[in-house]
C-alpha positions in Angstrom: -67.0 -32.5 -12.8 -64.2 -33.4 -10.4 -62.2 -34.8 -13.3 -62.8 -31.6 -15.3 -61.8 -29.5 -12.3 -58.7 -31.6 -11.9 -57.8 -31.0 -15.6 -58.3 -27.3 -15.1 -56.1 -27.3 -12.0 -53.4 -29.4 -13.8 -53.6 -27.0 -16.8 -53.2 -24.0 -14.6 -50.2 -25.5 -12.8 -48.7 -26.5 -16.1 -49.0 -22.9 -17.4 -47.5 -21.6 -14.2 -44.7 -24.0 -14.5 -44.1 -23.1 -18.1 -44.1 -19.4 -17.2 -41.7 -20.0 -14.3 -39.5 -22.0 -16.6 -39.6 -19.3 -19.3 -38.8 -16.6 -16.7 -35.9 -18.7 -15.6 -34.7 -19.0 -19.1 -35.0 -15.3 -19.6 -32.9 -14.8 -16.5 -30.2 -17.1 -17.8 -30.1 -15.7 -21.3 -27.5 -13.0 -21.5 -27.2 -10.2 -24.0 -24.0 -9.7 -26.0 -21.1 -7.8 -24.4 -18.9 -5.3 -26.3 -15.3 -4.6 -25.3 -14.2 -1.4 -27.0 -10.5 -0.6 -26.7 -9.3 2.9 -27.2 -6.0 3.9 -28.8 -4.0 3.0 -25.7 -5.7 -0.4 -25.4 -7.8 0.5 -22.4 -11.0 -1.7 -22.4 -14.4 -0.2 -22.0 -17.2 -2.7 -21.4 -20.6 -2.1 -22.7 -23.5 -4.4 -21.7 -27.1 -4.3 -20.7 -26.7 -5.5 -17.1 -24.2 -6.0 -14.3 -23.5 -9.6 -15.3 -22.5 -8.6 -18.8 -20.4 -5.7 -17.6 -18.3 -7.8 -15.2 -18.2 -10.7 -17.6 -16.5 -8.4 -20.1 -14.2 -7.0 -17.4 -13.0 -10.5 -16.5 -12.4 -11.4 -20.1 -10.6 -8.1 -20.8 -8.2 -8.4 -17.8 -7.4 -11.9 -18.8 -6.6 -10.7 -22.3 -4.2 -8.1 -20.9 -2.7 -9.7 -17.8 -3.3 -13.4 -17.8 0.1 -14.5 -16.5 0.3 -11.6 -14.0 -3.2 -12.5 -12.6 -2.4 -16.2 -12.5 0.7 -15.6 -10.5 -1.1 -13.1 -8.3 -3.8 -15.7 -7.6 -1.2 -18.3 -6.7 0.7 -15.8 -4.6 -2.3 -14.8 -2.4 -3.5 -18.5 -2.2 -0.1 -19.9 -1.4 0.2 -22.0 -4.6 3.4 -20.7 -6.2 5.6 -23.7 -5.6 3.2 -25.8 -7.5 4.3 -24.2 -10.8 7.7 -22.5 -10.0 9.3 -25.1 -7.7 10.5 -25.6 -4.2 12.2 -22.2 -3.9 8.8 -20.7 -3.3 7.6 -23.3 -0.7 8.5 -21.1 2.2 6.4 -18.3 0.7 3.4 -20.7 0.3 3.8 -21.9 3.9 4.0 -18.3 5.1 0.8 -17.3 3.3 -1.2 -20.4 4.2 -0.3 -20.2 7.9 -0.6 -16.4 8.3 -4.1 -15.8 7.0 -7.5 -17.5 7.4 -8.0 -18.2 3.7 -11.1 -20.5 4.3 -12.8 -17.5 5.9 -13.2 -15.7 2.7 -15.0 -18.6 1.1 -17.3 -18.7 4.1 -18.1 -15.0 3.7 -19.9 -15.8 0.4 -22.8 -17.2 2.4 -23.5 -13.8 3.8 -23.7 -11.7 0.6 -26.7 -11.0 -1.6 -27.4 -12.7 -4.9 -26.7 -9.5 -6.8 -23.3 -9.0 -5.2 -22.4 -12.7 -5.8 -23.5 -12.3 -9.4 -20.8 -9.6 -10.0 -18.0 -11.8 -8.8 -19.3 -14.8 -10.6 -19.6 -12.8 -13.8 -16.0 -11.6 -13.5 -14.8 -15.2 -13.0 -16.9 -16.5 -15.9 -15.5 -13.9 -18.3 -12.0 -14.5 -17.1 -12.5 -18.3 -17.6 -13.9 -17.7 -21.0 -10.7 -16.1 -22.1 -8.7 -19.0 -20.5 -10.8 -21.4 -22.6 -10.1 -19.4 -25.8 -6.4 -19.3 -24.9 -6.2 -23.1 -24.4 -7.9 -23.6 -27.7 -5.4 -21.4 -29.6 -2.2 -21.7 -27.6 0.2 -20.8 -30.3 -1.5 -17.5 -30.9 -2.9 -16.6 -27.5 -0.9 -18.3 -24.8 1.4 -15.8 -23.0 5.1 -16.6 -23.3 5.6 -17.0 -19.5 3.2 -20.1 -19.4 5.1 -21.7 -22.2 8.5 -21.0 -20.7 7.5 -22.3 -17.3 5.7 -25.4 -18.6 2.2 -25.0 -17.2 -1.2 -23.7 -18.4 -3.7 -21.2 -17.0 -6.8 -22.4 -15.1 -10.4 -21.3 -15.0 -11.3 -19.0 -12.1 -14.1 -19.1 -9.5 -15.7 -16.2 -7.7 -13.5 -17.1 -4.6 -10.4 -16.4 -6.7 -11.7 -12.9 -7.5 -12.4 -12.2 -3.9 -9.0 -13.5 -2.8 -7.2 -11.1 -5.2 -8.7 -8.3 -3.2 -8.0 -9.9 0.2 -4.4 -10.6 -0.8 -3.7 -7.3 -2.5 -5.5 -5.0 -0.1 -6.2 -6.5 3.3 -3.1 -8.7 3.5 -0.9 -6.1 2.0 -2.0 -2.7 3.2 -3.9 -3.5 6.4 -1.6 -6.0 8.0 1.5 -3.9 8.8 2.9 -4.8 12.2 6.2 -4.3 14.0 5.3 -5.3 17.6 7.6 -8.2 18.0 10.5 -6.3 16.3 9.8 -3.4 18.7 9.9 -5.8 21.7 13.2 -7.2 20.6 14.6 -3.6 20.4 13.4 -2.8 23.9 14.8 -6.1 25.2 18.2 -5.4 23.6 18.2 -1.9 25.0 17.2 -3.2 28.4 20.3 -5.5 28.5 22.5 -2.5 27.6 21.0 0.3 29.8 18.4 -1.1 32.2 14.6 -0.9 31.8 14.1 2.8 32.6 16.6 4.2 30.2 15.7 1.6 27.6 12.1 2.7 27.8 13.1 6.4 27.2 15.2 5.5 24.2 12.4 3.3 22.8 9.8 6.0 23.3 12.0 8.7 21.8 12.4 6.4 18.7 8.8 5.1 18.3 6.0 7.3 19.7 2.2 7.3 19.3 1.4 11.0 19.5 3.2 14.1 18.3 1.1 17.3 18.2 3.5 18.9 15.6 2.7 16.2 13.0 0.7 17.5 10.0 -2.8 16.1 9.7 -5.3 15.7 6.9 -8.3 16.8 9.0 -7.5 20.4 10.1 -6.3 20.8 13.7 -8.4 22.7 16.3 -7.5 25.9 18.0 -6.3 24.2 21.2 -2.7 23.0 21.2 -2.8 19.4 22.3 -0.2 18.1 24.7 2.1 15.3 23.6 0.9 12.2 25.2 3.7 10.1 26.6 3.1 6.4 27.3 4.2 4.9 30.6 6.0 1.6 30.4 3.3 -1.2 30.5 3.3 -3.2 33.6 3.6 -6.5 31.7 6.6 -5.5 29.6 9.4 -6.9 31.8 7.6 -10.3 32.1 7.2 -10.8 28.3 9.2 -13.7 27.0 12.0 -13.4 24.4 10.1 -14.4 21.3 12.3 -13.1 18.4 11.3 -10.9 15.5 8.4 -11.3 13.1 9.0 -13.6 10.1 8.8 -11.5 7.0 9.0 -11.9 3.2 12.6 -11.1 2.3 13.4 -9.8 -1.2 16.7 -8.6 -2.7 17.4 -5.2 -4.3 15.7 -6.3 -7.5 12.6 -7.3 -5.5 13.1 -11.0 -6.0 11.8 -13.4 -3.3 14.7 -14.6 -1.2 12.9 -16.5 1.6 11.2 -15.9 4.9 13.3 -14.2 7.6 14.1 -16.3 10.6 17.4 -17.9 9.5 20.7 -16.1 10.2 21.6 -15.8 6.5 18.3 -14.3 5.4 18.1 -12.1 8.6 21.5 -10.5 8.0 20.8 -9.8 4.3 17.3 -8.4 5.2 18.7 -6.1 7.9 21.5 -5.0 5.6 19.0 -4.0 2.9 16.9 -2.1 5.4 20.0 -0.3 6.8 21.2 0.8 3.4 18.0 1.3 1.4 15.5 2.1 4.0 12.3 0.5 5.0 10.5 1.5 1.8 12.7 -1.1 0.1 10.8 -3.9 1.8 7.3 -5.0 0.8 6.6 -5.7 4.5 6.8 -2.1 5.5 6.4 0.3 2.5 3.6 2.8 3.0 2.3 4.2 -0.2 0.3 6.8 -2.1 -0.4 10.5 -2.1 -3.4 12.6 -2.9 -4.3 16.3 -3.2 -7.4 18.2 -4.2 -8.6 21.7 -4.4 -12.3 22.7 -4.1 -14.2 25.2 -6.1 -13.0 28.0 -3.8 -9.4 27.3 -4.7 -9.8 26.4 -8.4 -9.5 28.7 -11.5 -11.9 28.2 -14.4 -13.3 24.9 -13.1 -15.2 23.6 -10.1 -12.5 21.4 -8.6 -9.3 19.4 -9.3 -7.8 16.3 -7.7 -4.6 14.3 -8.3 -4.0 10.9 -7.0 -0.6 9.0 -7.0 -1.1 5.4 -5.7 2.4 4.1 -5.0 2.3 0.4 -5.5 5.8 0.0 -6.9 7.4 -0.3 -10.3 6.4 -3.6 -12.0 5.7 -5.0 -15.4 3.0 -5.4 -16.2 2.0 -2.4 -14.1 0.2 -3.0 -10.8 -2.5 -0.7 -12.3 -4.9 -1.2 -15.1 -7.3 1.1 -16.8 -11.0 0.1 -17.3 -14.4 1.5 -18.2 -17.7 -0.2 -17.1 -20.8 0.9 -18.9 -24.1 -0.8 -18.3 -26.5 -2.0 -15.6 -25.7 0.0 -12.4 -22.4 1.2 -13.7 -21.1 4.0 -15.8 -17.6 4.5 -14.4 -14.1 5.0 -15.8 -10.7 5.1 -14.2 -8.2 2.6 -13.0 -7.6 0.1 -10.3 -5.0 -2.2 -8.7 -4.3 -5.6 -10.2 -7.6 -6.1 -12.0 -9.7 -5.7 -8.9 -13.5 -5.7 -9.6 -13.6 -2.5 -7.5 -12.3 0.7 -9.2 -9.9 2.4 -6.8 -9.3 5.7 -8.7 -12.3 6.6 -10.8 -15.3 8.7 -11.5 -18.9 8.1 -12.6 -19.5 11.6 -13.9 -21.3 12.5 -10.7 -18.6 11.9 -8.1 -14.9 11.1 -8.3 -12.9 9.2 -5.7 -9.4 8.1 -4.8 -7.5 6.5 -2.0 -4.2 6.1 -0.1 -3.0 3.6 2.5 -4.3 4.7 5.9 -1.6 3.0 8.0 -3.4 3.2 11.4 -3.3 0.4 13.9 -5.8 -2.3 13.2 -3.6 -5.2 14.2 -2.2 -6.5 17.5 -0.2 -9.5 18.5 -0.6 -11.6 21.7 1.9 -13.9 23.3 0.3 -17.2 24.3 1.4 -19.7 26.9 1.1 -23.3 25.7 0.0 -26.3 27.9 3.2 -28.1 28.8 1.2 -31.4 28.5 -0.5 -30.6 25.2 1.0 -27.9 22.9 -2.3 -27.8 20.9 -3.8 -25.9 23.9 -3.1 -22.4 25.2 -4.0 -20.6 28.4 -6.9 -18.1 28.0 -9.4 -16.7 30.4 -8.5 -19.1 33.2 -8.3 -22.4 31.3 -6.5 -24.2 28.6 -8.3 -24.0 25.3 -7.8 -25.9 22.1 -6.5 -24.1 19.0 -8.9 -24.2 16.1 -6.7 -26.0 13.5 -6.7 -27.5 10.0 -4.2 -28.9 7.6 -3.0 -27.3 4.4 -1.5 -29.3 1.6 1.0 -27.5 -0.6 2.0 -29.0 -4.0 5.5 -28.5 -5.2 6.6 -28.8 -8.8 8.6 -31.9 -9.4 8.5 -32.7 -5.7 6.4 -34.2 -2.9 3.4 -32.7 -1.3 4.0 -30.7 1.9 1.4 -30.7 4.7 1.4 -28.0 7.4 -0.9 -27.5 10.4 -2.5 -24.1 10.6 -3.8 -22.8 13.9 -6.2 -20.0 15.1 -6.6 -18.8 18.7 -9.2 -16.6 20.3 -7.5 -13.4 19.1 -6.7 -14.6 15.6 -4.3 -16.6 13.4 -1.3 -18.1 15.1 1.8 -16.8 13.4 4.4 -18.5 15.7 4.1 -21.8 17.5 7.0 -23.1 19.5 6.2 -26.0 21.8 9.9 -26.3 22.8 9.6 -22.8 24.3 6.0 -23.2 25.5 5.0 -20.1 23.5 2.9 -19.1 20.6 1.9 -15.7 19.0 -1.5 -14.9 17.7 -2.5 -11.9 15.6 -5.8 -10.0 15.9 -7.0 -8.1 12.9 -10.0 -5.7 13.0 -10.8 -6.5 9.4 -10.6 -10.3 9.8 -13.8 -11.9 8.3 -14.8 -8.6 6.6 -12.7 -8.8 3.5 -15.7 -9.5 1.2 -17.8 -6.9 2.8 -15.0 -4.4 2.2 -14.6 -5.4 -1.5 -18.4 -5.1 -2.1 -18.5 -1.7 -0.5 -15.8 -0.5 -2.8 -17.6 -2.0 -5.9 -20.8 -0.3 -4.8 -19.1 3.1 -4.4 -19.2 3.4 -8.2 -23.0 3.4 -8.1 -23.4 6.4 -5.8 -24.6 9.8 -6.9 -23.3 12.1 -4.1 -20.6 12.5 -1.6 -23.1 11.7 1.2 -24.1 8.4 -0.5 -20.4 7.6 -1.1 -19.5 8.2 2.6 -22.4 5.9 3.7 -21.1 3.2 1.4 -17.5 3.5 2.6 -18.7 3.0 6.2 -18.8 -0.8 5.3 -15.1 -0.8 4.5 -13.2 -2.6 7.3 -9.6 -2.2 6.0 -7.3 0.6 6.7 -7.8 3.0 3.7 -8.1 6.7 3.3 -11.0 7.6 1.0 -11.4 11.0 -0.9 -14.3 12.3 -2.8 -15.2 15.2 -5.1 -18.5 16.0 -6.8 -19.1 18.0 -10.0 -19.7 21.2 -8.0 -16.3 21.0 -6.5 -17.2 19.8 -3.0 -14.3 17.7 -1.5 -14.3 15.3 1.4 -12.1 12.8 3.2 -12.8 9.7 5.3 -10.2 7.6 7.2 -12.0 4.3 6.7 -11.7 1.0 8.5 -12.6 -0.6 11.8 -10.3 -0.1 14.8 -10.0 -1.9 18.2 -10.9 -0.5 21.6 -8.0 -1.8 23.6 -7.9 -2.8 27.3 -6.5 -0.2 29.8 -2.7 -0.6 30.0 -2.3 -2.2 26.6 0.6 -0.4 24.8 -0.3 -0.9 21.1 3.4 -0.7 20.0 4.2 -4.0 21.7 2.8 -7.5 22.0 0.5 -8.1 24.9 -0.1 -11.2 27.1 -2.5 -13.5 25.4 -4.2 -14.9 28.6 -7.3 -12.8 27.9 -6.6 -9.9 30.2 -5.6 -7.7 27.3 -8.0 -9.0 24.6 -9.8 -6.2 22.7 -12.9 -4.9 24.5 -14.7 -4.2 21.2 -14.4 -2.2 18.0 -14.5 1.6 18.3 -17.7 3.3 17.0 -17.4 4.4 13.4 -18.1 8.0 14.4 -14.5 8.1 15.9 -13.0 7.7 12.4 -11.4 11.0 11.2 -13.4 12.8 8.4 -13.8 16.2 6.9 -15.8 17.8 4.2 -15.0 21.2 2.5 -12.3 22.2 5.0 -11.6 26.0 5.4 -8.3 25.6 3.6 -10.2 24.6 0.5 -7.8 21.7 -0.1 -7.2 18.2 1.1 -3.8 16.5 1.0 -2.4 13.2 2.3 0.7 11.2 1.9 0.0 8.5 4.5 0.3 11.1 7.3 -1.7 11.4 10.5 -5.4 11.6 9.8 -6.3 13.9 12.7 -4.6 15.5 15.7 -5.8 13.0 18.4 -5.3 9.9 16.3 -2.6 7.5 17.5 0.1 6.3 15.2 0.5 2.5 14.6 3.2 0.3 16.0 4.8 0.2 12.5 8.5 1.0 13.1 9.0 2.8 9.8 6.1 5.2 10.3 6.0 7.4 13.4 4.0 10.5 12.6 6.0 13.6 13.5 6.7 17.1 12.1 9.3 15.6 9.7 6.7 14.3 7.2 6.8 14.2 3.5 3.2 15.5 3.2 4.6 18.9 4.2 5.9 19.1 0.6 2.3 19.0 -0.6 1.0 21.3 2.1 3.7 23.9 1.2 2.7 23.8 -2.4 -1.0 24.1 -1.8 -0.5 26.9 0.7 1.7 28.9 -1.8 -1.3 30.2 -3.9 -4.8 31.3 -3.3 -6.1 29.6 -6.4 -4.8 27.0 -8.9 -5.5 26.1 -12.5 -5.6 22.4 -13.4 -2.1 22.6 -14.9 -0.8 24.1 -11.7 -2.3 21.4 -9.6 -0.8 18.8 -11.9 2.6 20.5 -11.7 2.7 19.9 -8.0 3.3 16.2 -8.9 6.6 16.8 -10.5 7.8 19.1 -7.7 7.1 16.7 -4.9 8.3 13.7 -6.9 11.9 15.0 -6.6 11.6 16.9 -3.3 14.0 16.2 -0.4 12.0 14.6 2.4 14.6 15.2 5.2 16.8 18.3 4.7 14.0 20.8 5.0 13.4 19.8 8.6 17.1 19.6 9.5 18.5 22.7 7.8 17.1 25.3 10.2 18.7 23.5 13.1 22.0 23.2 11.2 22.0 26.9 10.3 21.5 27.9 14.0 24.4 25.7 15.0 26.6 27.3 12.4 25.4 30.9 12.9 28.2 31.9 15.3 30.9 29.5 13.9 33.9 30.5 11.9 33.8 28.4 8.8 36.8 28.0 6.5 36.3 28.9 2.8 35.4 25.3 1.8 32.9 24.9 4.6 31.3 28.3 3.9 30.9 27.5 0.2 29.3 24.1 1.0 27.0 25.8 3.5 26.0 28.4 1.0 25.3 25.7 -1.6 23.0 23.8 0.8 21.0 26.9 1.6 20.7 28.1 -2.0 19.5 24.6 -3.2 15.9 24.1 -4.3 16.0 20.7 -2.6 15.1 18.9 -5.8 16.8 15.5 -6.4 17.1 15.9 -10.2 20.0 14.3 -12.0 22.0 16.0 -14.7 22.4 14.8 -18.3 25.1 12.4 -17.2 22.8 10.8 -14.6 24.5 12.5 -11.6 22.8 14.1 -8.6 24.1 17.6 -7.8 26.6 18.6 -5.1 23.9 19.7 -2.7 22.3 16.3 -2.8 25.6 14.6 -2.2 26.3 16.8 0.9 22.8 16.3 2.3 23.1 12.6 2.1 26.6 12.5 3.6 25.6 14.9 6.4 22.5 12.9 7.4 24.3 9.6 7.3 27.1 10.8 9.6 24.6 12.5 11.9 22.6 9.4 12.4 25.7 7.4 13.3 27.1 10.0 15.6 23.9 10.8 17.5 22.2 7.4 17.7 24.7 4.6 17.4 26.1 5.0 20.9 22.6 4.8 22.4 21.2 1.8 20.6 24.3 -0.3 19.7 25.5 -1.8 16.4 23.0 -4.7 16.7 20.0 -2.3 16.5 21.4 0.5 14.4 20.1 -0.9 11.2 16.6 0.3 12.4 17.8 3.9 12.3 20.7 4.1 9.8 19.2 4.6 6.4 19.2 8.2 5.0 16.2 7.1 2.9 17.6 9.0 -0.1 17.5 7.7 -3.7 21.2 7.0 -3.9 20.4 3.2 -4.1 17.5 1.4 -5.7 14.3 2.2 -3.8 10.9 0.7 -3.5 7.5 2.1 -4.2 7.7 5.2 -2.1 10.4 7.4 -0.4 9.7 8.8 3.0 11.6 10.4 5.9 13.5 7.6 7.6 12.7 6.6 11.2 16.1 7.7 12.4 15.8 11.1 10.9 12.3 11.6 12.3 13.6 10.7 15.8 16.4 13.2 15.5 14.2 16.0 14.1 11.7 15.4 17.0 14.6 15.5 19.4 16.1 18.8 17.9 12.7 20.5 17.8 12.1 19.9 21.5 15.6 20.9 22.5 15.5 24.1 20.4 12.2 25.2 22.0 13.3 24.4 25.6 10.9 21.5 26.0 11.6 18.5 28.1 12.7 15.6 25.9 11.9 11.9 26.4 15.5 11.1 25.7 18.3 13.3 24.3 20.3 11.5 21.6 22.6 14.5 21.5 23.6 14.2 25.2 23.1 17.9 25.8 25.4 18.9 22.9 23.2 19.2 19.9 24.7 22.3 18.4 28.2 21.1 18.9 27.4 17.7 17.3 25.7 19.4 14.3 28.7 21.6 13.7 31.1 18.7 14.0 29.1 16.5 11.7 28.8 19.2 9.0 32.6 19.8 9.1 33.3 16.1 8.9 30.9 15.7 6.0 32.6 18.5 4.0 36.1 17.1 4.9 35.2 13.5 3.8 33.7 14.6 0.5 36.7 16.9 -0.2 39.0 13.9 0.4 37.0 11.8 -2.0 35.9 14.2 -4.7 38.2 17.3 -4.5 38.0 20.7 -3.0 35.5 22.3 -5.4 32.1 21.5 -3.8 30.1 22.5 -7.0 31.7 19.4 -8.7 30.7 16.8 -6.1 28.4 14.2 -7.6 26.7 10.9 -6.8 25.2 8.6 -9.5 21.4 8.5 -9.7 20.2 4.8 -9.9 17.7 4.1 -12.7 14.0 3.4 -11.8 13.3 0.0 -13.2 10.0 -1.7 -13.8 10.7 -5.2 -12.4 8.9 -8.4 -13.7 7.9 -9.3 -10.1 4.9 -8.8 -7.9 4.8 -7.4 -4.3 5.8 -10.8 -2.8 8.8 -11.1 -5.1 7.1 -13.7 -7.4 7.8 -13.5 -11.1 4.9 -12.2 -13.1 6.5 -11.5 -16.5 9.3 -12.7 -18.7 12.9 -11.6 -18.1 13.0 -9.3 -21.1 15.1 -6.2 -21.6 14.8 -3.8 -18.6 12.1 -1.1 -18.8 13.4 1.9 -16.9 13.8 5.7 -16.7 17.1 7.3 -15.7 16.3 8.5 -12.2 14.0 7.7 -9.2 10.8 9.7 -8.9 8.8 9.6 -5.6 5.4 9.4 -7.4 2.5 7.2 -8.1 2.7 3.9 -10.0 0.1 5.8 -12.0 -1.1 9.3 -11.8 -4.5 10.6 -12.5 -6.1 14.0 -12.6 -9.9 14.6 -12.5 -11.3 18.0 -13.2 -14.9 18.8 -12.1 -17.1 21.1 -14.2 -20.8 21.7 -14.6 -21.1 18.9 -17.2 -19.3 16.2 -15.2 -15.6 15.3 -15.0 -12.7 15.6 -17.5 -10.3 12.8 -16.6 -6.7 12.0 -17.5 -4.1 9.4 -16.4 -0.9 7.7 -17.3 -0.3 4.0 -16.4 3.3 2.9 -17.2 4.6 1.0 -18.9 1.3 0.2 -20.6 -2.1 -1.4 -20.4 -1.1 -4.9 -21.7 1.3 -7.4 -20.3 0.9 -9.8 -23.2 4.1 -11.3 -24.8 3.6 -14.0 -27.4 5.4 -17.4 -27.4 7.7 -16.0 -30.0 8.6 -13.0 -27.7 6.5 -10.3 -29.5 5.1 -7.7 -27.2 1.6 -6.2 -27.4 1.7 -2.7 -28.9 0.3 -1.5 -25.6 3.1 -3.2 -23.5 5.1 0.0 -23.0 3.3 2.7 -24.9 2.7 4.9 -21.9 6.3 4.9 -20.5 7.6 8.0 -22.3 4.4 9.9 -21.5 4.7 9.1 -17.8 8.4 9.9 -17.6 7.7 13.4 -19.0 4.8 14.1 -16.7 2.2 13.9 -19.5 -1.1 12.1 -19.5 -3.8 10.7 -21.7 -7.5 11.5 -21.7 -9.8 8.9 -20.2 -12.9 8.8 -22.5 -16.3 8.6 -20.8 -18.8 7.9 -23.6 -19.0 5.5 -26.4 -18.7 8.3 -28.9 -15.5 9.6 -27.3 -13.9 6.1 -27.4 -14.7 5.3 -31.0 -13.4 8.7 -32.2 -9.8 7.4 -31.6 -8.2 4.3 -33.1 -10.1 1.5 -31.5 -11.2 -2.1 -31.9 -14.3 -3.8 -30.8 -14.8 -7.4 -29.6 -18.3 -8.8 -29.1 -18.8 -11.6 -26.6 -21.8 -13.8 -25.9 -21.6 -14.8 -22.2 -21.9 -18.4 -21.4 
């Protein structure tokens, strides 16, 4: 009996084990995945579950952008020198020592199985394509691998996560100018003494200006401008030098890391001439506008997004459709990210822009004179957390560097000879994976309320926008922000002894947000989120009245309702709109009102006032006379008003007109010098007390004198007929480089359009109606970056360029039937 019972028990256990084993096999067995590409080569992935959807996505992006993604992976991991040589060793050292790369790997231990599965599926699909390429190199290997003598590698889930960390957190949430700001104040202090130096600094870089336009509507009360007293610790701060930055040339090619005289001079010259938007270390990016049902004609709502990532080939942006499991979403995203940044799921649509608030602070540490691996913090010397990083160099020896982390964050400068170090605190540090997963999960949500709850998990500094099919619109300034110690001036580094460490993170309810504002529209161009929200320390971005978002606001305020075509037409108008003259011209006109102008001056003045303020080149590629005069006027005014106050050494911070007369970066905005002068002139003209008067009490006289000198100098150069003055418009070129200046494509024939447009790297328009969304976009130069070993481009390498240049767009199909109605091809995969 006992023996029989034992057999029964054994049999039952055996059956249970077999069932468990069978269930395990069922879990591992994956259904086939279909990749259906439409007539523009955009891949739509159809699968039964999330694993299949993201397996297909990984495979498709590797088909389209294998070399671009490989070089991006190496860029964010600090592994470029391994394949491109010692020239890129400084970049790898900078990346490895600036960011806590191991932290992202550790974050995998905190996420759910389902979330991990998505990243693993993407990596597995990507790796499957790599395996196929290695098996058929002559047909499938991109030319760039062949030319540079290395082969692609398989990916892990960590690589997928690091693409997000490097392209979003490290790029758009790590802006900081605190050390540069300190150097400016210290230079001014030597020239003028501390009190005057502080006034000049505060008039150049402020935190609050009630006149600055906001995305969340302002209240009825007029807030006072909040001046900042000089922090008590400022005079005691050591001379530590400027931040080390990635330096690129006018073509966007990596030149080195600033810190040596040669690179510093070239870097400052580029900023002085081309503006801060020419540097990947400063450039803010992206615009957005939407109208709700109350302001829409014939539809429920309309939105347009213009993410300004820059002009690269392949494009920074790729189109994608995910259909299966929890996803039924179409749109596009940055650099093959598993999260769709600009998309809709036929229930809600969403977009984003860079938030550019202050999530990051730097702290000056005092080292132990007896042991430079220790720093003074909270009354004692503490050891740095440290580890070694090994960097491989093509054709060379390994390089080992020591990486350090202090209580506040990563150590970006360590100088034992000076007894100093600098650490950087980041509010998003350790939350990169949480942020990525929130963005992925946004695509699953059915309503604006659900979307906003999901976005609460985003730690990085991003503006989010939403619209539902009924035309409701909403905005959230996402991210986590520090609660600083009393007396901490966020524009400058603080002592790192613990007395100014962050107290905590601010409660999320503080984040600016709005839903269905009374204006019936939402607009943003990286401007102030709400009236009481402080600007960041970033030198190139002080929020004031002179803000390019005003171009959008003026357009949206000009009509009570808009058709979809009219909302789209705003894009072309603002792409060429002058971002400085509209704010200066009223002041100039007042200064000239009672002046006797000669005939030449009067004609030039009339031209300037009659101009539509559009920087549009003629058939010969020349900007009109009005643009020439505006650029000359502002260049001279900056020099005459500011140079004597700040000195030649610091003038590069103010001197750029920020106009498209030279090659520009991703996004043109009002320069910091112009913003400071407009703020100064606004206060003077209204009788307000000014922090510092750059015009020395003679603003109208200086404006008149500058205008006359501008007319005189242009007459001497181009003749006495103002209508004939011209300046060449530089072409807008799609460069084969990524945002760190690393090559990501072959040096083929340039892809360009004749003149600069201040618009998105892609543009999309989503139109809400009762059935869902109609969606359109244009992603230049094209979906694919593939060039064969023989040099033959994919048919989708540049097939969207002409469409984009002419402000046209293509339809984004949502259903399988819509996709297969056009020219299409289908690939079926069996996931491994």
